[in-house]
C-alpha positions, 0 to 999 in steps of 0.5 A: 706685571707679577701678581702678589702671592707665593713665589715657589722656586724648585729645588736642586734634584739630580733625579729627573723623574723625582724632581718633576714629581716633587714639584707636581706634589707641591702644586697640589697646594695651588687650590687656595690662596695667592700664587705669584709664580713657579720658578724653574731652577735645578742646578743638578740638571744638564741641558737636555734635562733642563729642557725636558723638565722646563717643558713639563713644569710649564704645562703643570703651571699653566694647568694651575693658572700659575705664571711660569718663570725660568731662572738664569736662562733666557733661551730656555725660557723662550724655548718653552714659552715661559711667562718670564725669566729671572736673572741674578747679578751675574746672569746676563744683561737685563736690557738685552734680556728685556729685548729678547723676551719682549712682553714677558716677565723679567725679574732681577736679584738685587740682594741688599742693594736698592741702587741695584734695584733702581738700575734693574728697573731702568733696564726693564725689570718688572719685579725685583727680589731682595734677600736673604731676608732671613738666614737661608738653608739653601744659601747659608752664605747669602748676603742678608737684606734687612726687611726695611729694604722691602718697604723702601723698594716699593717706591720703585713702582714694581712688585717686590719679592722677598727671598731667603729663609722664609717659612711659615713662622716668619713669612707674615713679617716679610709681607708686612714689611712690604713684600708683594711675593715671598720666594721659598724653596725649603719651606715647601720642598723639605716639609712633610706635606709640600702641598699643605705647606704651599697652601698655607703660605699662599693663604697668608696673602689673604690674611696679612 
């Protein structure tokens, strides 16, 4: 089961070498606080790059003791022996994914629907994500999910992940509302010091 903490999602970046370097820099902030996972997501990479990058990041995450999750690609997750996979609403059948990945982590995007989360858990998801809980720079047109749904979802008995527009100014609100993990991209990778930003967000789980 996913542990509480910072859930860092990688940014889209067409420069393969720069992409891995940016993630490695952010992971320097893993020396403090609570980390839930590192998720590999790069919509600008082709299949070959995705395999190469996922392998590199899997090694970096393992070196830091952080669970490594692949976004939207069960086969890639298996190929790099990732700790889990995360599927969006249109990214495949959750029950089929559960059978393929067996004991690994399986996350599901539920947007603003508690019913979708119930169905995901019934299909084998062991954590569920809701968002955007705040206006998102990465996905400005994303459906908004009220913070109240985070508390309601705790009745499902699995960890709850908040995503969308989370930064240092509002992360504590999401945690207090019931989020076991906060998923971020811009708050870390657009920061002047990604490692310091990641470290500060991860430490919030020690104080909230």
